N, C-alpha and C positions, 0 to 999 in steps of 0.2 A: 765573586760569584762565577762558577765557571761553567757553560752547558758546552756539555760532553753530547754529539752525535752520534747516530748506529754507526758500524761500518760498514763502510760501501760492500763489503761481502755477504751481507745479510741481505742485499736486495739483489734484483734482477728487472737491469732496464731496458724500458720497451718504449721507440721511439713514438713520439704522439701521432706521428702522421701514417703510424701504422694501424693507430688507434682508429685515426680521422676515416684513414682513406680504406685500407687493405681489409681491415677487422673486418667491418662490415659486409664487404662484397665476395666474402671467401665462405670457404664450407667450415661449419665449427672444429671437423676431427683437423684439416690441414691448419688450422691456427691453434688450436693446442701442441701441436707437433713442432711447430716455428718457437712457441714460447716454450717448449721445452728444451730445446735449441740450443736458448739463448738462455735457458736457467745452466746448462750443461756446458755450457762456453765458458761462463762465468768462475765456474769450480775447474776448468781441465778437466774435466771426466773423458774417461775414455770411451769411445761407443762405439755400436757396429748395429748394421738394421737388424739383426737382431736380438738386441738389449733392448731398441727402441722399440720393435714389434713386442715382446712381452714385455715393458710397463706400459700399453697398451690396451692390449690384447690384442693386437691386429696381425695382418698377418704380415710377412717381409715388401709383399707387393704393395700391400696398403701404403705404407710408409715409405716405397720409394714416388709410388704418384706420388705424395704428398713433397716430398723435394724436390720433385721433376718438376713440380706446380711453384714452386717457392723459386724456383729456376726460371723459370718463364718470364714468373713476373717481379726479376731483379734484384732478390732480397738475398741469393744467395749464387754459391758455383758450386759442381762439384767435378769432382776429379776422380779419373778412372786409371788402372794398370790395363798391362799390352793384351790382357785377359778380361777386361770389361769391369771386373772388379773396382766396386765404391769405394777408395782409396780415404777419398779426404772432402767437408764439408766445410767450405770457407764463406763465411757470413760478412756479408756489405759490409762498407764500415761507413755509410750513409745510408738515409735513406729517399732513393731518386721519390719523385713525383706517383699516384697509382694511377699508371694507365689504367682505363674500364675495359680495354677488349678484349683481355682476357678472360674474364668474368662477369658478370654482373649477379652475383648468387641471389635472390630472393629471398632462399632459406636464412639465409642468417638477416629470417625476415623481422626480426625484433621492432627494426624502426618502419616498417610497412603493413605487420600485423592485422592489426582495424582494416584496411582496404580490401586483404585476401580473405578473408574471413565472410565480411560482408556482400562480396561477391558471388553472385550465384554460380555452381555449377550443374550442369545435366545428369538426372540418373539416368536419364537410357541415352545411348548412344547414335546420333546422328547416322548412315550410313554406312553401319557397324556391316563388316564381313564377317561371315555364319562364322570361323573359325579362323582365329589367326594361327599361322604355320610358318617356321623354314625352317629349310632345310636343313639337312647332318652339314654339309657341306659347306653351308654358307652361315651357321651359325661357329664352326673352326675358325672359320677367315674371321668373323668380326672377332671372336674372341682373341684373337692376337691384335690386335689395336687398340694400344694404351689410350686412343679417346675412349673408347667401347671401355676398355678396364675402369676408365676415372669415372665412369655414367654409372656402371654397376657399382662400384665403391661408394658412389653419393645415393645413391638409392637405398644401400645397404645401412648407413648413416641414419637416412629419414626413417625407415623403417624398422629400424632397430633390430635388424635379424640378418641371416641369412638368406640370399634370394632363392626359389625352389625354381627347380625347371619351366615350371611352367613362367614369373614373373621375370626371368628372365628372357622367354619366347617373346612375353609381349613387350620389351623394355627396347629390344635386338629389332621387332616391329615399330616402334616409334621411330628407333634411329635410320635404319635402314630402308621403309619403306614409307612412313609418312615425310620423312628427312629435318626429322628434330634435330635442333644442334645439341651441344653439350650445355650451356646457355638455358636453352626455351628448355630442357628436358630437369634441368636442376631446378627451376620456376615451376615448372609441373608436379616436381614433386614433394615442392614447398607448401605450393597450393591447397594440394590437397591433405597434407597433413594438418598444414593449417586449419581446415573446416573438419579436424579431428577423424577424417578415412583415410585409411591406411590398406584399403582392399587395393587388391590390381585390377578388379573387375570397376571399381569407380576410379584411378587415374587411369586405366584405358577409356571411360565413358567420355571424362574430362579433356582425353588427349584425339580422338578421333571427332568431337564436337568441333574442339579448336581445328584439327585437318579441314574439315566439313566448310569452315568458315576462313578458311584460308592464313591463320594464325601461323606466322613462321619464326617468327623473332619476340623475342621476351618485350620489348618494344608494344609489340603488337595486343601479347596477349594483357601488359597490364593496359591497354588502352580499351581491349572489350571489356573489361575487371570496371576498369571507370564509367564506361556508358551502363553499366547493370548497375552500378552503386545510385550512377546522377538516377536515375528509374527508380530503384531502394528508397530513396530520397522524397522523390515527388511524392511518393507513395506518403512515405510518416509526413510529409507537410500535408499531404489531403486530409489525414487523419486529427492536424492540428498537433503534432508530437514535432517540437524544434530543438527539444535540449539534451537529445539523446542518439543513437543509432540503433538501430533496430536490433530485437532481442534474438534468442536463435530459435528459437519458435515462430516468432514474426518474419525473421528470415526464411525459416523454411516452407513460409505460408507464397512468401510474397515470390518463393522460386516458383513453386508450384502453378499458379499462377502464371509465369511467364514462359513458363521451362514445358511442364504439364499441361495445359490447361491452353498453352501455344497466344493467351490475349494481348491485344496493343497498349498499352497504357494508356490512352483517354478511357480503354475500355474499365482497367482497375480503375481505374479513377472514379469516375460513375460509377463501383461499386462501391466503393470509400462514400461517395457522396449519400446515400441513400443509405450507407449506413448509417451515420452523422444524425441525417437527417428521420430516422426511426430510432437511434435508440440514444441519441441526443450524445454518444461519446464515441470514440474511438473502441473497436469491436473487429478483430483481426477473423476469431474465427466466423461471425455476421455477415460479415465481407465476401469471407472463403462460399460460405449458401449459397450467399448471390453468384457469387460467379460459377458455381458446381451446377449449377441449377442454367447458367444461361449454357454452361459447354453444353448440357446436357439437351442443351433445346435447339442447339446446330448455330448458338451464335459465333458471326464472323467481323461484324462490323458495328455501329453504333448505330445503324439503319434498322439491323434487325433486333435489336432493343426495341428500337421503337413502335418497332410491328407488334413485339409481345404485348406489349402497354397497352395496344387499342382493343378495349372491351368487346369479350365478340360476345356474336346476338343469339340471346335464351331463346328457348321454342318457348312458344306459346301452350299454356294449360288448357288440356284436353276439357270442353265445357261438361259440366255435370250436368245430373236430371232435373238438380231443381235450382241451375242459373236462376231463373226468374224469378225464385222463391226471396221473398222480402229477404232482407240482413236486422234480423235484430239478436238480443240474448238467446233466445230459442233456436234459432236455425243455426247459432255457433256450434252447437251438439251436434251427434250422429244421427240423421234422423232416420226412423222404420222404417220399412218399405211391408204393408199388409194385405194382404189378399179376402176382400169383406168378403167375397162370393165364399170361398171355402171357407171362411167362419162363420160364417151362415145358416149352410146344410150342416156343418159340424153340430152346430146347433139345436138345427131342428131333429136331427138322428137322437139324439139324447133321450 
């Protein structure tokens, strides 16, 4: 018996370290372009920026940004002629250990998707400026920066479209005014998309909220998400739900309690306790009604709830004219008042 293997040319070899370390932390489009380069190198194909751009339906600038990214990560080297035109792409023979410094791209959020979805995000921005604007001169200056170009490219991949002028202005504002790094912007886009939100208004709300909380790094954003996630699971535990995470409707209600109503965890847990006591089951809409009524009553602390629980003094019933009459089954009916003098006069006139 003879075992025949497939020809090596039928396969493209990818180093396991790339899959384990580089792929997870890199933009998905950049990963696809790198794999395409590996495929073309094994077939010794002639390449150009335009041919790669056509293959992916990208611009040549998009491809160039991907190549520069992988060059910074040490997986390839680019060579140029005296006029600055790209002439060679030299793939590295080895695979150096991945450094986390160039990027921690969480929108390769496959391994982080549950954390990102369960963490709440504000629907109303804190300290939001009335209007976000950047001068035309500053826009032009920023547009020429390579890092800004990469951020715009990343945003377009997340949002699956060419950005409008308003969207670009907002993103430049995050970068120039809020001083968000490329990594934090990448995490911002991935975070919002993972929640099914691609609106620039929603993305701006999250960005402004992070800025108001002093969040400037991916690590701080992740820690903020973990803190909210901890509160969510505290509520789930209060309802006796310990075998699963929150459903989307449940997460939206809890987000409302923490962000819109502004309640602390102890107040929300008290509403959960009363819900279980009255309904004998976890009931998020019922708890929402309790918290909504407390919000309308101006509850800020647990002491406020105690004051609401105190019975109010009931006004005394006015004394009736027949208060002295005996209580029997006849007196239970409404009593009639007759003017006997008038009745007697009518009888005499008949």
